[in-house]
N, C-alpha and C positions, 0 to 999 in steps of 0.2 A: 388444344386446337383453337385458333382464333376464328370462330364462325362469325361472319358478318350478317347483319340484317340488311337485306337489299331493298333499296328505295327507288321508286319511280316518281317523277313529277310530270304531270300532264297539264299544259297551260303555262306559258312563260311570259305572261304580261307583267304588269307592275308587281303584283303579289308573288306570282310564281318565280320570277327572276330574283326577287329579294329573298324569298325563302331558300332558293338554290344556294345563294351566297351564304346565308346564315347557317345552313346545314354543313357546308364545306368548312366554315370558320369555327363551328362549335362542336366538331366531332369529339374532341378530347373531353370537353365539358359534359357532353351527353354520355360518354362512356363512364366518366367518374360518377355521374348521378344515377345511372341505370345498370352499369356493369356490362353494357352491350356496345359493340362496335357497329357503326353504320356505314353504308357505302351507297352512293347514288350510282345506279347501274343503267338507268334509262331516263331520258327526258324527251318531251314531245311538245311541239307547237306548230302553228301553221307555217311559219317562216323561219328556216334554219339560219338565214343570213341577216335577219333584222338586227339593227343596231340596238343593243340593250345596255342598261347601266352596268350590269355585271357580266363579264365574259363567261360564255358557256363552253363545255367540252363537246365539240361537234362529233367526236368519235362515238358518243353514246346517244346521239340524236336520232329520233324516229319521226318521220313525217306522218306515218299512220300509227296512232297510239295503240290500236288493237293488235298490231304485230308484236308489241312488247311481250304480251302473255305467251306467245309461241316461242320467242327468242330467249327470254330471260326468266330466271326464278325470282319472282317478286314477293316480298313479305308485306310491304306497306306501300300504298299508292296515294299520292296527293293529287286531288283533282282541283285545278283552279282556273278552269275555262270560264265558268260562271253562267252557263245557260240553264234554263229550267228543264229543257228537253234535249233532243238532238244528241250530239256527241258526248255532252256532259253526262246525261242519263245512261247512255250506252256504255261508257267507259266504267262508271261506278258499278253498274249492274254486272258487267263482265268480270270486273275485279272480285266482287263479292261471290259470284258463282264459282270463281277459281280459287276461293278460300284465301283471298288477299284482303288484309285490313285496309280500310279506306279512311282518309282524313280530307275534309273539304271545308272551305269557307263559303260554299255556294248556298246562300239562303233561299234563292228562288227554287233550286232543285229540292231542297229539304222541305220547304213549305208546300210544294206541290206533290212530291213523291216520297216524302219521308216515311210514311207508314209502310209502304210497299218495300222500300229499301231496308228499313229496320228489320222487317220480317225475314228478308233475304239474308241479312247479316246474321241474325239469330239462327236461322236454319243451317248456315254454313259455319257456325261457331267462330265468327270473326268480328272485329270491331268496326263500327261505323261511327266516326267521331266528327262533330261539326261545331265545336266551341266557337270558332272564328266566324260563324255565320251570323251571330248576334252580338252587337256592341263591341266590335273590334277586339281590343286587348283586354276588355273586362271579363274575368272568368265567371260570368253569370250562370252559364248552363251547368258548369261543374258545381257551383255553389248550390244550385237548386237540386241537382241530382245527388250530391253527396253531403255538403255542409248542412243543407236544410231538409235532408231526406225524410225525417220523421215528422216534419211540420205539415199542418194542413194549411196550404196557401189558398187564400180566397181572392187575392187581387195582385196583379203585377202591372206596373205602368212606368212610363218614363220617356226620356228623350233618346230615340234609337237611331237617329240619322245625323251624323256629324256635319254633312253638307248643308242641310237646311238650317241646322242650329247656328252654323257659322254665318250663313247669309242673313238670318234674322238679327243676330248679335251685331254684325257689321253695319247693317242698315241703321240700327238704333245708335250705334257709336259714332258713325261718320256722317249720317244724314244723307248718304248716297242712295240712289234708287235701286230697285231690284235688279235691273239688267246690268248696271255697272258693277254691283257687288257679285253677281253671278259670274261675270267675266273674270273678276279677281279670284274667285274660288276656283275657276278652271285653270288659271295660270299657276295657282299654288298647288294644284293636284288634288284639291278637295272635291271637285266636281268633275264628272266625265267631260273631256274636251269636246267630244262629238255630240253626244245626246244625253244630257243629264236628266231626262224626263222621269226616269224611274225613282230618282231621289226626290225630285220636286213635286211629283204628283201623289206622293205618299206610299207608293207600291213597295219600295224598299223597306220602310218601317213596318208596313203591314205584313210582309212575309216574316219579319222577325217576331212580330206579335203572335202570329199563328204558331211559331215554333215555341215561344215562351209559354203560351197557353197549354199546349200539349204536354210540356214538361211539368209545368206548375200544377196542373189539375189532373194529371195521369189520364188524359183523354186522347182520342185519335185527333189528328189535325183536322180542324173544322173546314168545311167547304161552304159555310153559311154566307148569305149575302149580308154585307156589313157596310157601315159608313166608312168611306175612305176618301179623304180630301187632302190635298197637298197645300203648298204655300204660294202657288202661281198667282192667286188673286190678291195676296196681301200687298198693300201699297205702303209707301213711306208715310202717307197721311195717317193710316191706321196705327202705325208704330208710334208716331208722334202723339196722337190723341191718347193712345193707351198709356204712354209714358206720363202724360199730364194727369191721368187717373190713378197713377201708382201701379200700373200693370205692364206686363210684357207679353209679347206673342211668342209662344213655343209650340212646335209641332209635337204632340204627344201621341204615343201608342198606349192604349188602355185595354186591359183584359181583366174581367172579373166574373165571379159567379154571383148572379142576382136571383134570389129565390130558386136556387137549384138549376138555373139556366145560364148558358155561356153568352157573355156579351163581349165583343171585340170591336175596337174602332181605332182609327187613326185620323186625327184632324187637328188644325190649328186651335190652340186654346189661349185665352187670356188668363194669365196667372199673376198673383200679387208679387211685387218686387221683394216683399218680406218673406217669401217662402223659399225653401231649399231649392225646389225645381226652377224657380224664377231666377236663380243665380248660377245655373249651370250654363256657361257661355262658350262661345267659339266652337271648335270641333268636338268638344266634350260630349260624351253620352252619360246618362245616369239611369239606372234601373232600380226601382223601389218595389220590394215585395212586402205584402202584409199577410201574416199567417199566425197560427197558434201552435205552440205556446210562445214562439220567438217574438211576436209583435212585428215592428217595422224594421226591415233591413235595407240598406242603401249601398249600392256599388257605383262608383263613378270612375271614368277614365276616358282615354282617347278612343273614339269609335271609328275613325277613318284613317286610311293610309296603310301602306305595306308594312311599316314597323309594328304597330299594334296588332295587325292581323297575323303577322308571322309569329308574334309572341304567343298567340292562342294556338296556332298550328303546331308550334314546337311543344306547347303544353300537352296537346293531344298525343303527339309522338312519344313524349316521355311516359305518358299514362299507358300507352300500348307496350312500350319496351319494358315497363316494370311488370308486365304480365297480367293475366286474368282477363277473360273476355267479359265485357260489360254490356248490359242492355242499352241500346242507343238512346232510348227515352226513359231510362231509369228503372222501368219495370218491364216484364215480358209483354210482347205485343198483344197476346191474347187476353191480357188482364186490363188493357187500355180500352176504355169505353167510349162510345159516342154520347154526346150530350145535347140536349135540346137547346135550340137557339133562343135567346131573349129577343122579344119583339122590339126592333129598333124604334118603331113609332112611339114607344113609351119612354124612351130615353129623355131625361129632363135636364135642362140647363137654363141659367140666365143667359141672355143673348146681348151681344154688341151688334147693332145694326147701323150701317152707314148709308144714307141716302144722298144722292146728288140731285138737286131739284131746281126748277125755275123759282126764283124768289118772288112768289105771288101770295097774296092773302088767301088763306084757306087750305094751303098745301099741307101744313103741319097738322091741321085739324083732320084732314082727309086720312093722313097716315095713322094718327092715334085712334081714329074711329075704326079703321080697318083692323088694327091690332086688337082693339077691344072686342070686335066681332068674333075674333078667334081666341078670346079669353087670355090675351097676352097683356099683362098690365105693365105700365111704364114706371121705371124706378128713377130714371134721370134723362134729361134732354140737354144736348149741347148743340146750339145753332151758330154756324159761322157764315155770315153773309159775304158774298163776293159782289159788291155793289156795281163795280165796273162792268161785269158781264151779266148782271141781273140774275145771278144764280146764288145758291146757298148749299152748304153741307149741313145735313142734320144727322147727328149721332144720337141714337136712343139705346140706353141700357135698360133691359127688361127684368122683371122678376122671373122666377123659374117658370118654364113652360115645356110642353112636350115637343118632340121632334115633328110629329104629325101636324100639330098646330102651327109651328114655325114654317114648315114647308107649304102648307095650304095657304097660309096668310101671304107669304112672299110671292107665290105664283100670281096673285092678283095684280101686283105692282108692275108686272111686265106690260100691262095694257094701258098705262096712264101716260099721257103726253107730257105732264108736268114733272114726272119722275124720269130723269134723263138716262140713268143707267140702272141695271138690275142691282138691287141693294147688296152690299157686302155683309155677310153674316160671319161672326166669330163667336164661338161658344165660350162662356166663362167657366174655367175649371174650378170646382168647389174648393 
């Protein structure tokens, strides 16, 4: 008897539509590798007649995805709508309660509701797989859950957003400004055409860091208040000055255990051009784990686009087809602990500070005196006068200081008429 594994796909945007085509084209390959035959029995999206890259079978189309469970016997459901709540949460929740395995690339959903959904999957003895939610085609979650399973990981960090990495790389390479490069990224499909805000403000990378933390440290997904900054304030001037200093700007997600406490952050960093992370360019992502006894492990690959994402979605599918229910976060939900949050005020870095000022005597002294008042010592000063406009750019590289000192010190500069804009701060990554 040729029993089929019945599959439903909910969400037929770029990723869902590409996945639909891949599943249809790779049925034979999937059967050879798993011994299982698959059949797409239901698809759902907002618009049945939308023009899509790959043609869909309208005979299996449902405008209401929740009707699928009443009409068809489903074994595996792909959710690729992408919301953190609403229909995305409802469809995944309903599937798990109906003992249907779920595969999703939805990092916003997992970062917000992953603990609850994992518990639900375990209770109903089905799989909840989300490899594609972090770093596109890089199999980082499976590497942590399986390949590094017996290691004690104490740190995981890297470049987790292909859109921002492309923009920063392209600005350095072409000398074009932020807005021009963003438009290019949108045309190439690397950035959302409508609203790329969640990539640019750091939220996308932050959701991924929360998932990585929970997996790496066997903890519940943290809800702590953290430092989250994007690249919207990075200007071409900063990239050019950094380059002269042998540095590059990268948006890094960082999660580590410091003195038994969890520290998570996403922000732009200045990294040396001589480091590995400083040479991960374009839409590439890279994730680095540090643990015992393995030491440092690095995984790099494409982190954006339907191709790499579908690669991870199919990897999850094959894992389910090969049998055995697995814990979504590698260990049972009741064994995952909550962990105290590290105080962000104590986070220490050297800083890059860029001031736009009136070119007047005494302005530099005013700045350095205020830095000194907050125990921030200066390592290097670069002054570039703009004589024509009677202005100047002052860049200061500091020795290490705490987050609280930096914040308190900079807030004073809001009130000075000779400092024309609020200073730009970029942390140097050790």
